[in-house]
N, C-alpha and C positions, 0 to 999 in steps of 0.2 A: 366743516359741514359740506362745503363744496370745494373740490380740488381739481384744478386743471393743470396739466403739464405737457409742454411741447405741442400746444394746440394753436392753430391759426384760424382767424375769421370766426370768432365765437362771441356769443352774447348771452349774458345772464340778466333776466329782466322780470319784473312783476312777481317777485317771490318775496315772502316775508320769512325771516329767520329769527328764531327765539331761543335764547339760553344755550348757545353753543358752549361746549366744554373747553374749546380752544378757539383757533381762528374760525371766523365765519366763512370767508371766501379767500382762497389763495390761488393765484394764477402764476405758475412757475414756467419761465421761458415761453411766454405767450406773445403772439403777434397779431395785431389788429383785434384787440380784446376790448369788449365793451361791457360795463356793468351799469345798470340804470333802473330807475323807477322801483326802488326797493325799500323795505323797512328792515333794519337790523336792530334787535332789542335784547339786551341782557339785563335780567333782574339781579342786580348786584346785591340787594338785601337778602334774597333767597339763596344766592351762592354763598354769602357769608354765613348764613344759618346752616347750610350743608357742611361748611368747613367746621363749624362748632360741633355738629353731630359726629363728624369723623374724629375730631379730637377727643370727644367724650368716649367714643368706642375704643379709642387707642390709649385711653387714660392720659391724654394730653401729650403723648410722646410720638411725634410724627417725623422727627428729624427735620426735614425741610417743610415749611408751610406751603399749602397749596393755594391759598387765597392771597391776593386776587388772581383769578384764573386769567390766562393769557388770551383774552377774548377780542383780538383784533377784528376790525370790521372787514375791510377789504385790503389784502396784501397782494403784491404782484411784482414780478420782474419780467421785462421784455420790452417791446417797442410798439409804438402806434396804439396807445391805450387811452380810452375815454371812459371816465367814471363820472356819472352825473345823476342828479335828482334822487338823492338817497336821504333817508331819515335814520340816524344812527345814535344809539345810546349804549355805551359799553364802558369797560374799565381798563382799556388799553388803547393802542393806536386806532384812531377812527379809520384813517387811510394810511397805509405804509408802502411807500415806494422803495422797493428793495434793489440792491445792486445786482446787475448781471456781471459776468466776467469772461475772460478770454478762453476759458475752457469750452464755452458753449457757442452754439451757432449764432445766438444773439449776444454779442459781446458787451453791449452797454444798454442799460435801461434808458430809453430816450423817447422823446416825442410823446409826452404824457399831458393830458388835460383832465383836471378834476374840478368840477364846478357844481354849484347849487347843492351843497351838502348841508343838511340841517342836523345839528349836533346837540346832544344832551350828555354832559359828562365827557368821558373819553380822555385820551392822552394825545390828542392832536392830529393835525394834518401833517404827516410825518415823512421825512426823508431818512432812510436808513433802518437800522444802523449800518455803517459802512466801514469795514475793517481794511487795513492794508493787507495785500496778499501777493503771493508769487504769480497769481492769475490776473492781477490788475482789475479790481472791482470798480464799477463805473455807474454813475447816474448823471444824466444831463438833459437839459431842455424839458423842464417840468413846470407847469403852471397850475396853481390852485387859485380859484377865483369865485367871487359871488357866493360866499358861504357864511353861515351864522352858527353861533354856539352859545349855549347857556351852561354855566357852571363847568367849563372845561377844566381838567386838571392841568394840562398844558394845551396850548392852542396852535402856535406855529412851532414846529419841532424838527430840527435838523441835527442829526446825531452821528458822529463818527464813533469808532470803536478800536480797541487794540486788536492785534492780529489774532486770528483763530488759534486756539490751543491745539486743534486737531490737525493742523497742517504740519507736514514734516519740516524739520530744521533744514535750512538751505542757505547758501550764500547769495542766492539770486535776489536781486533788488525787489523789495515788496512795496507796492504802492496802491493808491485808490484815488478816485476823483469824484467830487461833487461840484457840478458846474451848471450855470445858467438856470437858476431856480427862481420863480416868481410867485409871490403871494400878493394877490390884488383883490381889493374890496372884501375884506374879511372883517366881520363884526362879532363881538362877544360881550356877554355880561357875566359878572361874578367869577372871573378867572381865579382858580384856587391856587395855582403855583405860577409858573413863568408863562405869561402870554406869548413871549418870544424867547425861544431857547435854541441857541446854536452852540453845540459843544459835544463832549463825549457822552456816549450812552450812559444813562443814569438809572440803572435798574438791576435788581436781582430777579431772575426768572423764578417761577414757582418751584423748580427743582433745585434752586440754590445757586445755579450758575449765573454769570453775568458780571457786569462791571462794578456794581455797587452803587453807592449813593452820590457823594460829591467829590471827594478827594481822588479823582480818577486821573491818571496821566493823560495828557493830550498828545496823541500820536502825530508826530510831524510828517509822517508818510502819507497822510490823507490830505490831498490838495482840495481846498475849498475856495471857489471864486465865482464872482458874478451872481450875487444873491440879492434880490430885490424885494423890498417890502413897500407896497403902495396902497394907500387908502385903507389902513388898518385902524379900527376903532374898538377900544375895550373900555367898558365902564364897570365900576364895582370891583376892580381888581383888589386882591387880598394881600399881595406881597410886592416884591420889586417888579419893575416893568419888564425886565428881561435879563438874559445872560448871554454873553458872547465870549466864549472861551476858545481861543485859537493858540497856535504855537509860533513863537517868534522865529523859530528855525524855518518854518514854512508858513508864513502868515496867510490868513484869510484875506483875499483881495476882492475889490469891487463890491463891497457891501453897500447897499443903497437904501436909505429911508426917505420916503416922500409921503407927507401927510399921515404920519403914524401917531395916533393919540391914545395914550394909556392913562386912565384916571383911577384913583383910589389907592388904598393900601399904602405901601411905602414907595410908590412909583416916583415921587419927587425927591426922596431922601437919598443923600449921598450919590447924586448923579443918576439915580433911577435904574442904571444897568450895572451888572457885575461883569468884570473882566479881570483877569489875574496876571496879565503880562503887558507891558508897554511894547508898542510896535509889533503886536501879534495880529492886529486886524486893521485894515485900511479901507476907507470908503468915504461916502458922502452922505449928508442929510440936509434937509431943507429946514427953514425956520418955522414951518408949520408942525414939525415933529416935536412932540412933548410926551414925556421928558426927553431931553436931549441925550443922545448916545455919545456925547463929546468925550466922556471918560474913556471910551473904547476906540473911538474913531478919529478924535481930534476936532479941528475946526469945521464949521458948516461951510457949504458952498454958497 
């Protein structure tokens, strides 16, 4: 609905956006970009009904399904970005920090603050997805803080990806970086899926493209380091506490949990967190964190 590209010193504020067919706001290669004091609302039930009507008109044969629509709240790549005081209800990323790359004048998405976001539903405060590339895709120095969510599908969401299919074959080394990400003072009730998700992109787009659901390869060319979870509280969780999927060939380093408490569902069962390789993630956690991520990170500090 609102698209900015190559813009500096811009502000979007005091606007309400309803029922976008796709992204609500996208800032591409922006600098000193502010989004504030807004309501973003997607009527998910109505969009589901629209999908049923389309199916009926096409006698049920659509090829790829169009629901759920890719209704991200605020997406951006660039630097010196401040997003704050929003109310968002949608069916995809609430906020998505996208990687910039070395083809562009802004070579790394960095220096980002997202705060005071009130969420209903949605698929999280997100980093990515970030694929390896000959152009070196990069996100660093991002803080999410002082935000609340009710019934989020995912809450904290950091996602890598396999290399883009549209890039030419090349022998050039491909790489990507996710570095120095902080989630602080985040609370939620009724988390539907993973309150904390760090791993490969887990989605099919409405047009059928995308990584798929769970058995996705973890690309070792995406470097992930210095990720901090501080004062995160989730009650009424429905499933496991979280998922940390990294690659032992290029482990996630500097993962830190401080006073992270996730209650309900299967949070306490089988260690609370899912991780599928030993020595694929390294970090620390304090004794106030429950359930313990020891299965993924080892002993507490």
